[in-house]
DSSP file (Angstrom, degrees, kcal/mol; ACC not computed):
  #  RESIDUE AA STRUCTURE BP1 BP2  ACC     N-H-->O    O-->H-N    N-H-->O    O-->H-N    TCO  KAPPA ALPHA  PHI   PSI    X-CA   Y-CA   Z-CA
    1    1 A M              0   0    0      0, 0.0    12,-2.9     0, 0.0     2,-0.4   0.000 360.0 360.0 360.0 143.6  101.7   90.6   99.5
    2    2 A K  E     -AB  12  87A   0     85,-2.6    85,-3.2    10,-0.2     2,-0.3  -0.926 360.0-175.5-119.1 148.1   98.0   90.5   98.8
    3    3 A F  E     -AB  11  86A   0      8,-2.3     8,-3.1    -2,-0.4     2,-0.4  -0.997  12.5-148.4-142.2 149.8   95.3   88.8  100.8
    4    4 A K  E     -AB  10  85A   0     81,-2.2    80,-3.1    -2,-0.3    81,-1.4  -0.912  15.0-144.9-116.9 142.7   91.5   88.3  100.3
    5    5 A T  E >   - B   0  83A   0      4,-2.7     3,-2.1    -2,-0.4    78,-0.2  -0.607  29.0-103.6-106.3 166.8   89.0   88.1  103.1
    6    6 A L  T 3  S+     0   0    0     76,-2.5    77,-0.1     1,-0.3    -1,-0.1   0.798 119.4  56.4 -56.5 -33.8   85.8   86.1  103.5
    7    7 A T  T 3  S-     0   0    0     75,-0.2    19,-0.5     2,-0.1    -1,-0.3   0.432 123.7-101.2 -83.3   2.4   83.6   89.2  102.8
    8    8 A G  S <  S+     0   0    0     -3,-2.1     2,-0.3     1,-0.3    -2,-0.1   0.486  74.1 140.3  96.6   3.3   85.4   89.7   99.5
    9    9 A S        -     0   0    0     16,-0.2    -4,-2.7    14,-0.0     2,-0.5  -0.597  37.1-153.2 -80.3 141.8   87.8   92.5  100.3
   10   10 A T  E     -AC   4  24A   0     14,-2.7    13,-3.0    -2,-0.3    14,-1.3  -0.966  13.2-171.3-115.2 131.3   91.3   92.4   98.8
   11   11 A Y  E     -AC   3  22A   0     -8,-3.1    -8,-2.3    -2,-0.5     2,-0.4  -0.880  13.7-154.0-119.6 150.7   94.2   94.1  100.6
   12   12 A E  E     -AC   2  21A   0      9,-2.6     9,-2.3    -2,-0.3     2,-0.4  -0.991  15.9-166.4-121.0 135.0   97.8   94.7   99.7
   13   13 A I  E     - C   0  20A   0    -12,-2.9     2,-0.8    -2,-0.4     7,-0.2  -0.980  17.7-157.0-128.3 134.1  100.3   95.1  102.4
   14   14 A D  E  >> - C   0  19A   0      5,-3.3     5,-1.7    -2,-0.4     4,-0.9  -0.878  13.6-176.2-106.4  95.7  103.9   96.4  102.2
   15   15 A L  T  45S+     0   0    0     -2,-0.8    -1,-0.2     1,-0.2     3,-0.1   0.818  78.2  55.4 -65.9 -32.4  105.5   94.8  105.3
   16   16 A T  T  45S+     0   0    0      1,-0.2    -1,-0.2    -3,-0.1    -2,-0.0   0.923 119.4  29.8 -67.4 -44.7  108.9   96.5  104.8
   17   17 A N  T  45S-     0   0    0      2,-0.1    -1,-0.2    -3,-0.1    -2,-0.2   0.358 106.0-121.7 -99.7   4.5  107.4  100.1  104.9
   18   18 A K  T  <5 +     0   0    0     -4,-0.9    24,-2.1     1,-0.2     2,-0.3   0.939  63.9 137.5  54.0  55.2  104.4   99.3  107.1
   19   19 A K  E   < -CD  14  41A   0     -5,-1.7    -5,-3.3    22,-0.2     2,-0.3  -0.965  27.8-179.3-128.4 147.1  101.8  100.4  104.7
   20   20 A I  E     -CD  13  40A   0     20,-2.5    20,-2.4    -2,-0.3     2,-0.3  -0.989   2.7-177.9-143.6 150.0   98.5   98.7  103.8
   21   21 A R  E     -C   12   0A   0     -9,-2.3    -9,-2.6    -2,-0.3     2,-0.6  -0.996  29.1-124.9-146.4 147.5   95.6   99.5  101.4
   22   22 A R  E     -C   11   0A   0     16,-0.4    15,-2.8    11,-0.3    16,-0.3  -0.838  23.2-171.0 -87.4 124.5   92.3   97.9  100.6
   23   23 A V  E     -     0   0A   0    -13,-3.0     2,-0.3    -2,-0.6   -12,-0.2   0.886  61.9 -22.3 -84.1 -43.1   92.4   97.3   96.8
   24   24 A S  E     +C   10   0A   0    -14,-1.3   -14,-2.7    12,-0.1    -1,-0.3  -0.979  59.2 172.4-160.9 166.4   88.7   96.4   96.4
   25   25 A G        -     0   0    0     -2,-0.3   -16,-0.2   -16,-0.3   -17,-0.1  -0.971  42.1-112.9-172.1 164.8   85.7   95.1   98.2
   26   26 A L  S    S+     0   0    0    -19,-0.5     2,-0.2    -2,-0.3    -1,-0.1   0.833 102.7  42.9 -76.7 -33.3   82.0   94.4   97.9
   27   27 A N  S    S-     0   0    0    -20,-0.2   -20,-0.0     1,-0.1     0, 0.0  -0.634 103.8 -82.4-106.1 166.9   81.0   97.1  100.4
   28   28 A D        -     0   0    0     -2,-0.2    -1,-0.1     1,-0.1    -2,-0.1  -0.363  52.7-104.5 -64.9 147.8   82.4  100.6  100.9
   29   29 A P        -     0   0    0      0, 0.0    -1,-0.1     0, 0.0     6,-0.0  -0.338  38.6-104.3 -69.3 157.1   85.7  100.9  102.8
   30   30 A T     >  -     0   0    0      1,-0.1     4,-1.7     5,-0.0     3,-0.1  -0.312  31.1-105.0 -75.1 166.1   85.6  102.1  106.4
   31   31 A Q  T  4 S+     0   0    0      1,-0.2    -1,-0.1     2,-0.2     4,-0.1   0.877 122.6  51.5 -57.9 -39.1   86.7  105.7  107.3
   32   32 A R  T  4 S+     0   0    0      1,-0.2    -1,-0.2    45,-0.1    46,-0.1   0.859 107.5  51.9 -69.5 -34.6   89.9  104.3  108.7
   33   33 A Q  T  4 S-     0   0    0      1,-0.1   -11,-0.3    -3,-0.1    -1,-0.2   0.828  97.6-156.3 -70.0 -30.7   90.7  102.3  105.6
   34   34 A G     <  -     0   0    0     -4,-1.7    -1,-0.1   -13,-0.1     3,-0.1  -0.230  42.8 -21.9  77.4-175.8   90.3  105.3  103.4
   35   35 A A  S >  S-     0   0    0      1,-0.1     3,-2.3    -4,-0.1   -13,-0.2  -0.300  83.8 -88.2 -65.6 146.4   89.4  105.1   99.7
   36   36 A D  T 3  S+     0   0    0      1,-0.3   -13,-0.2   -15,-0.1    -1,-0.1  -0.317 116.5  23.4 -54.1 133.6   90.2  101.9   97.8
   37   37 A G  T 3  S+     0   0    0    -15,-2.8     2,-0.5     1,-0.3    -1,-0.3   0.215  90.5 123.5  93.1 -14.0   93.8  102.1   96.5
   38   38 A D    <   -     0   0    0     -3,-2.3   -16,-0.4   -16,-0.3    -1,-0.3  -0.704  59.2-132.4 -84.7 124.5   95.0  104.6   99.1
   39   39 A W        -     0   0    0     -2,-0.5     2,-0.4   -18,-0.1   -18,-0.2  -0.523  24.1-169.1 -72.7 139.6   98.0  103.5  101.1
   40   40 A R  E     -D   20   0A   0    -20,-2.4   -20,-2.5    -2,-0.2     2,-0.2  -0.981  21.7-117.8-128.7 144.2   97.8  104.0  104.9
   41   41 A N  E     -D   19   0A   0     -2,-0.4    20,-2.2   -22,-0.2     2,-0.3  -0.524  30.8-169.3 -75.0 145.2  100.5  103.7  107.5
   42   42 A Y  E     -E   60   0B   0    -24,-2.1    18,-0.3    18,-0.3     3,-0.1  -0.951  23.4-151.9-130.9 156.8  100.1  101.1  110.2
   43   43 A D  E    S-     0   0B   0     16,-3.3     2,-0.3     1,-0.4    17,-0.2   0.812  78.7  -9.6 -91.4 -38.4  102.0  100.4  113.4
   44   44 A E  E     -E   59   0B   0     15,-1.4    15,-3.0     2,-0.0     2,-0.4  -0.987  51.8-154.1-159.8 147.3  101.3   96.6  113.6
   45   45 A V  E     -E   58   0B   0     -2,-0.3    13,-0.2    13,-0.2    11,-0.0  -0.986  28.0-124.1-123.6 142.1   99.3   93.8  112.1
   46   46 A I  E    S+E   57   0B   0     11,-2.0    11,-3.3    -2,-0.4     2,-0.1  -0.999  86.6  37.1-131.7 133.0   98.3   90.7  113.9
   47   47 A P  S    S-     0   0    0      0, 0.0    -1,-0.1     0, 0.0     4,-0.1   0.541  86.7-143.0 -78.9 160.1   98.8   87.9  113.2
   48   48 A S  S    S+     0   0    0      1,-0.2     2,-0.2    -2,-0.1    -2,-0.0  -0.938  91.3  35.9-133.1 110.6  102.2   88.3  111.7
   49   49 A P  S    S-     0   0    0      0, 0.0    -1,-0.2     0, 0.0     2,-0.1   0.438 108.4-117.5 -77.1 159.4  102.7   86.5  109.4
   50   50 A I        -     0   0    0     -2,-0.2     2,-0.3    -4,-0.1    -2,-0.1  -0.398  36.3-157.7 -64.7 140.8   99.1   86.7  108.1
   51   51 A E    >   -     0   0    0      3,-0.1     3,-1.4     4,-0.1    32,-0.5  -0.928  20.3-103.2-129.2 148.1   97.4   83.3  108.1
   52   52 A I  T 3  S+     0   0    0     -2,-0.3    32,-0.2     1,-0.2     3,-0.1  -0.378 106.8  20.0 -60.9 144.2   94.5   81.7  106.3
   53   53 A D  T 3  S+     0   0    0     30,-3.3     2,-0.4     1,-0.2    -1,-0.2   0.450 104.2 104.3  72.0   4.5   91.3   81.4  108.4
   54   54 A K  S <  S-     0   0    0     -3,-1.4    29,-1.6    29,-0.2    -1,-0.2  -0.927  71.1-123.4-114.9 140.3   92.4   84.2  110.8
   55   55 A S        -     0   0    0     -2,-0.4     2,-0.5    27,-0.3    26,-0.1  -0.465  25.7-126.9 -70.8 151.8   91.2   87.8  110.9
   56   56 A V        -     0   0    0     25,-0.5    24,-2.6    -2,-0.1     2,-0.6  -0.910  15.6-154.2-103.5 127.3   93.8   90.5  110.5
   57   57 A V  E     -EF  46  79B   0    -11,-3.3   -11,-2.0    -2,-0.5     2,-0.6  -0.904   9.7-159.6-102.0 122.1   93.9   93.2  113.2
   58   58 A I  E     -EF  45  78B   0     20,-3.6    20,-2.0    -2,-0.6     2,-0.8  -0.907   7.8-160.9-107.7 116.7   95.4   96.4  111.9
   59   59 A Y  E     -EF  44  77B   0    -15,-3.0   -16,-3.3    -2,-0.6   -15,-1.4  -0.874  29.3-137.0 -93.2 108.7   96.7   98.9  114.4
   60   60 A W  E     -E   42   0B   0     16,-2.2   -18,-0.3    -2,-0.8   -28,-0.0  -0.174  11.2-109.9 -71.9 158.8   96.7  102.1  112.4
   61   61 A G    >   -     0   0    0    -20,-2.2     3,-1.6     1,-0.1    -1,-0.1  -0.146  40.6 -89.7 -77.0 177.7   99.5  104.7  112.3
   62   62 A K  T 3  S+     0   0    0      1,-0.3    -1,-0.1   -20,-0.1    -2,-0.1   0.691 120.4  67.0 -65.4 -20.7   99.3  108.2  113.7
   63   63 A D  T 3  S+     0   0    0      2,-0.1    -1,-0.3   -22,-0.0   -21,-0.0   0.574  81.5  87.2 -80.1  -7.7   98.0  109.7  110.5
   64   64 A V  S <  S-     0   0    0     -3,-1.6   -32,-0.1   -23,-0.1   -31,-0.0  -0.832  80.7-133.3 -93.8 118.3   94.7  107.7  110.8
   65   65 A P        -     0   0    0      0, 0.0     2,-0.1     0, 0.0    -2,-0.1  -0.250  15.6-108.4 -73.0 156.7   92.2  109.8  112.9
   66   66 A L        -     0   0    0      1,-0.1     2,-0.1     4,-0.1     3,-0.1  -0.460  41.8-100.0 -73.0 153.4   90.2  108.6  115.8
   67   67 A L    >   -     0   0    0      1,-0.1     3,-2.1    -2,-0.1    -1,-0.1  -0.459  51.6 -82.8 -72.9 150.7   86.4  108.3  115.2
   68   68 A S  T 3  S+     0   0    0      1,-0.3    -1,-0.1    -2,-0.1     0, 0.0  -0.266 117.9  22.1 -54.5 133.1   84.2  111.1  116.5
   69   69 A G  T 3  S+     0   0    0      1,-0.3    -1,-0.3    -3,-0.1     3,-0.1   0.384  89.0 137.0  88.6  -3.5   83.5  110.6  120.2
   70   70 A S    <   -     0   0    0     -3,-2.1    -1,-0.3     1,-0.1    -4,-0.1  -0.474  62.6-103.4 -73.2 146.0   86.5  108.3  120.9
   71   71 A P    >   -     0   0    0      0, 0.0     3,-2.0     0, 0.0    -1,-0.1  -0.348  31.5-113.4 -64.5 153.6   88.5  108.9  124.0
   72   72 A S  T 3  S+     0   0    0      1,-0.3    -2,-0.1    -3,-0.1    -6,-0.0   0.723 116.0  53.3 -64.5 -21.3   91.8  110.8  123.5
   73   73 A N  T 3  S+     0   0    0      2,-0.1    -1,-0.3     0, 0.0    -3,-0.0   0.318  83.8 121.3 -96.4   9.0   93.8  107.7  124.5
   74   74 A A    <   -     0   0    0     -3,-2.0    -8,-0.1     1,-0.0    -4,-0.0  -0.306  56.5-138.2 -68.9 155.7   92.0  105.4  122.0
   75   75 A I        -     0   0    0     -9,-0.0     2,-0.4    -2,-0.0    -2,-0.1  -0.976  19.9-120.6-116.6 124.7   94.0  103.5  119.4
   76   76 A P        +     0   0    0      0, 0.0   -16,-2.2     0, 0.0     2,-0.3  -0.512  44.1 170.3 -69.2 124.1   92.5  103.3  115.9
   77   77 A V  E     -F   59   0B   0     -2,-0.4     2,-0.4   -18,-0.2   -18,-0.2  -0.973  21.3-167.2-136.4 145.2   92.1   99.6  115.0
   78   78 A T  E     -F   58   0B   0    -20,-2.0   -20,-3.6    -2,-0.3     2,-0.5  -0.997   5.9-160.3-129.9 139.0   90.4   97.6  112.2
   79   79 A M  E     -F   57   0B   0     -2,-0.4   -22,-0.2   -22,-0.2     2,-0.1  -0.983  13.0-151.0-119.2 125.1   89.7   93.9  112.2
   80   80 A T        -     0   0    0    -24,-2.6     3,-0.1    -2,-0.5   -25,-0.0  -0.312  26.2 -97.8 -81.4 169.6   89.1   92.2  108.9
   81   81 A S        -     0   0    0      1,-0.2   -25,-0.5   -26,-0.1    -1,-0.1  -0.370  69.2 -59.9 -73.4 169.7   86.9   89.1  108.3
   82   82 A P        -     0   0    0      0, 0.0   -76,-2.5     0, 0.0     2,-0.3  -0.183  58.3-110.1 -58.0 144.7   88.9   85.9  108.1
   83   83 A V  E     +B    5   0A   0    -29,-1.6   -30,-3.3   -32,-0.5   -78,-0.3  -0.572  33.3 178.5 -76.1 131.9   91.6   85.6  105.4
   84   84 A V  E     +     0   0A   0    -80,-3.1     2,-0.3     1,-0.3   -79,-0.2   0.638  65.3  13.3-109.5 -20.7   90.7   83.1  102.6
   85   85 A S  E     -B    4   0A   0    -81,-1.4   -81,-2.2   -34,-0.1     2,-0.4  -0.993  56.8-158.7-155.3 152.9   93.7   83.5  100.3
   86   86 A I  E     -B    3   0A   0     -2,-0.3     2,-0.5   -83,-0.2   -83,-0.2  -0.999   2.4-165.9-134.0 132.6   97.2   84.9  100.3
   87   87 A E  E      B    2   0A   0    -85,-3.2   -85,-2.6    -2,-0.4    -2,-0.0  -0.979 360.0 360.0-115.6 129.1   99.4   85.9   97.3
   88   88 A I              0   0    0     -2,-0.5    -1,-0.1   -87,-0.2   -85,-0.0   0.443 360.0 360.0 -98.5 360.0  103.0   86.6   97.9
């Protein structure tokens, strides 16, 4: 499934294998997202299923590092801008 956000980022998500990647965007991807096109493991996405007009919250997998200065019990999370379209 692919979805596009209000800020112009396009994501592809593999719900079966719990992987997500940012395919493209107007701005550079965040450190947690990694390079465009690189698949990353996630633990959970909310909402599930993904919905138009709602931001997607990505709880990253263990392979995504914490940001410098984060407490050791922090959970790496990314919240997208609202979803404007979904392709199945």
